[in-house]
DRENVOZA-540030 format. One record per residue (C-alpha): x, y, z. Coordinates in steps of 0.2 Angstrom, whole numbers, plus 5000, padded with zeros to 4 digits. Example, Ala and Ser with C-alpha at 12.3 -4.5 7.8 and 13.67 -1.06 7.14 Angstrom:
2
506249785039506849955036
REM end
This chain:
592
500050005000500750174996501250305009499950415016500350575024499850605043498550725039497550595028498050445038497350515055495950615047494450595059493150465053491750505065491150655076491950585091493750595083493550785078494650895089494151065096492451085087491251005100490051145098489751095079489850905081488650905096487351005087487450895071487350735082485750805091484950855074485150675068484550605084482950715083482750695064482850885062484050885047484051045036484351045017485851165017487351185029488751315029490351275038491551425041493251445048495151455046496051335036496451165043495051165057493951025050492651105039492650975024493050835037491450875047490450885030491050715025490750635042488950715042488750635024489250465031487950485046486550525034486950395021487450245032486650085029485650095046485650285045485350425048486450385063487950445072488450265077488850185060489950035058491750065052491649935038489950005032490149995013489250165010490350245023491950175016491450234999491150415005492850405015493750354999492850484988492050354976490250374982489050414967487850504979489050614988489850734976491250854981491451004970492851134971492051304968493751374964493851284948491951264945491351434949490451484933488551494930488651344917489351224931487851284942486651254928487251084926487051054945485251114944484950984931485650834941484850874958483150814951483750634949483550514964485150454972485950294964486050194980486050294996484650385005485250565000486150644986487350764995488350904987489850964996490551124989492251184995492751364995490951414990491451604991492351574975490751564965490251704954488851814958487851744943488251564949487551614966485951684959485751524948485851424964484651524974482951434969483651264970484451294987482851364994481751224989482751074984482050904981481850804998483250684993484550824991485650905004486951045002488551065012489551215009491351255016492251425016493651525024492851685019490951685024490851875021491051845003489551735002487951824996486751865011485351775001486351615001486851635020484951655024484551485016485851395026486151335044487851415048489251335059490751435063492251325067493651405078495451395079495951235089496751275106498651235107498351115122497251005111498451015096499850965108498850815115498350755097500150765090500750675105499550525102500050525084501950525088501650375100500750285086502150325074503450265086504250445086505050525102504650715103504950835117503550935125504451095121504451035102502550995103502251165110503251245096502351155083500651215091501251395091501751385073500151305067499151445074497651345078497651235062497651055065498151005047499651125047500151045064500050875057500950925041502350995051502550845061502550735045503950845038504950845055504850655055505650645038506950775043507450715060506950535061506350455077506850595089506250775087506950925098506251095100507751175090507151075075505451145075506151325078507251305063505851255052504651385057505851525060505251545078506151615093506251495107504951525121506351565133507051695121505351775119505051785138506751855141506451995128504752035135505652045153506952165145505652275138504752285155506352325164506752465152508352375146508252445128510052405123509952225129508252215119509052275103510452155105509252015107508252065092509952075081510351905087508751835082508751915065510551855061509951675066508551685053507051705064505451765056505251945063503451955059503151795069504151875083503152025083501551925084502251815098502651975108500952045105500151885111501251875126500852055132498952015128499151865140499951975153498552105152497151965153498151895168498152055177496352105173495751925179496751935195497851795190496651675182497651555170495951465165495651605153497351585144498251445134499951455140501351325145502051305162503551415158502451555151501251545167502751565178503351715168501651795168501651785187503351875188503052005176501252055181502052155196503252245185502052345175500352435177498852385167498752565159500552545153500152375146498752445136499952575129501252435125499952335116499452495106501252515100501452325095499752325086500152475076501852395071500952235067499852335055501252425047502452275046501752215029502252385020503852405029505452425019506452345033505652235046507152245057507152435057505352435061505452315075506952415082505952565083504452475090505552405104506152575109504352635108503852495120505152545133504552725132502752685133502952595149503352755157502252875148501052985158499252995153498353165150497153125165498653105176499453265170497853365173497653285190499353335195499253505189497653535199498453465214499953575212498853725210497953685226499553645235500453795228499353935233500453965248502053925240501953985222502854145224504454055230504353885223503553855206502753685203503353545191502353435180502553245181504253185175504253085159505853005151507053155146507653075130506653005116507152945098506553035083505052925081504752935099503552825110501952895116502253015131501053125140502253275142504153285143504953355158505553535156507453575159507853585177508353765175506553815170505253735181503453755175502453865187500753815193499453935185499154015202500954085203501054235213500954405205502454515201503454545217503654735212502554855222501154935213501555115209500555265216499055325206499255455193501055405187501555335170501955175180500155175186499555175168500755045163500254935178498354965174498754905156499754755162498354705175497054715161498054615149498454475162496554465166496154445148497554315145497054215160495354185152496154135135497654035140497853985158499653915155500254075146499554175161500554055173502154105165501754295163501354295182503254275185503554425173503354615175503054755163504554855159504054995147502755035134503455155120503255175101501955035101503154905109502654825126504254765134503954625147505354565158505854415167507054425182508654305180507754175191506454155177507554195162507254025154505454075152505854195138506154055126504553965131503354105129504154205114503354115100502154165086500654095094500854185110501354345101499754335091498654305106499454445116499254565101497354515100497154545118497954715117496854765102495354715113496054845126496054985113497954965109497954905091499654875082500654845098502054725097502654625113504554605117505154485130506854525139507854475154507854605167509154655180508754595198508754775204507754845190506054915195504554875185504255055181504955225185504355295202502955425202503655605199505255545191505955675178506255525166504455485167503255625165501455585167500555575150498955665147497355565147497055595129498755525124498855415108498655225110500455205109500755285125500755205142499055265147497455155147495855215154495055165164496355065175495854895179495754845197497154745204496554565206496454505224497754375228497154185228496154135243497053995253496153835252495253885236494853735224495753715208495053795192494353685179495553655165494853555150495853435140495553545124496353695133497753585139498153515121497953685112498953785124500453865115501653815129501153635129501353635110503153715113503553575125502953445114504053515100505553525111505453355117504753275102503253195112501453175110499953185121498953025125497153045127496352945141495352795137493452815139
REM end
């Protein structure tokens, strides 16, 4: 007898032999027992999960000598004919090569004839989605009201391509990918029957590579037996599939969670030089971090996961090294890379960037956390803002050009970001009637207007003081302690905002100049100084006079609650935009 490949030799011959599809086989068995047999069935699912196999077993149950029955004899001649593909009453049609309307018209002509020997004439159409639209339409009437002796069984990997009018006339069964544990058990039984020694690690590696397809797993085992003989090790499987060893994968995940970017890049380079499939590696990483997230969310319930003992131990260890929020960000980074991998010019470069993003993503600060911290800083800083400006939460200082998601990079230590309740300028308010008094009135009105438009710009200007207002130029000074703020506030967006607010205060065409002032320099000349004559009330808009002077805002009340700051204000603020530009970061919106 000629050699039979393992996938054919150990093909299930009855419902009890089918692995991992109990929800389908049980339903069909009950339908036979209750004599509730429909005229058309559609079996959907990934390749190698048993669609055609179940259709053949169902045909044997219907046409068995003592049928319809699930318990037919192995040597029943009608069942043997069906198993060997020579039954005149069970016709298997490949829709990929018989997809036209002419073939379906021929089928419509033959369905009216009674079966030659068996009880039913059964048509098994594989890859039915390949039929043309015209062929589907030609089949509709026959499919809806076939003769009593005709049964249709369709199989497809792409049910979405089957016309809804066909779907509505069939009983649909969705086959699922077979769990790795069941594949390992089935392959171990086959290896015993074939007198082959195979390690558990090798069996798990085959199951990983098969991706839920039993036929793929059996074909791989067949090939490994030819290659290795009677003893199969994990290294043989990894070499065939281009897989990374599970230990290497778990070590790489641990490096990423510990922030060991250099070690992770070295491990990736080692795997690439050894010919590992980088696309498969990315998929394995994605699956591992997904398992870690489920493990955390379920409180350590391993019943929800299909993992080996080694991976279960790694999950228990790594679960305490990362937060659920960080895991979510890591999965977003990996999923985005998986989506872009197909079009990447270099898979290794894309994966290197992805690993760096993962390391950064584990430390990113969400927008909600930043807003909460800012509110806390404001409430806490009401009594300290004049002497100790608050800081935003720190994020990693360095990021690659295509940086990982980060809520907000930490500003330089020389320029801490003040809370937006920072104290007013330390200089005393000049006496009424002086030029300084007019400049102070303009400054106070401008600050009130800016506070409503941009709380963050207001927080920086609160540490500044007006220096002069001459020839349509308003000079704003920062003392040496806050000299670094000049570079943060002096940009086109802030200039435009300030000019618009000055225009609203009847000062059109005014330009704003930011300077660093001397520690001893007063904010304005004292009242009565010869160098600062008091302007007339009707002076031009370019002068320092504004009328009427706005009242000085009262100092913040101790214990007052934080002001509301929307996410939109936070994102659109020019200072935040400047910080993101400097640190090449991006904001992460909180999950709803």
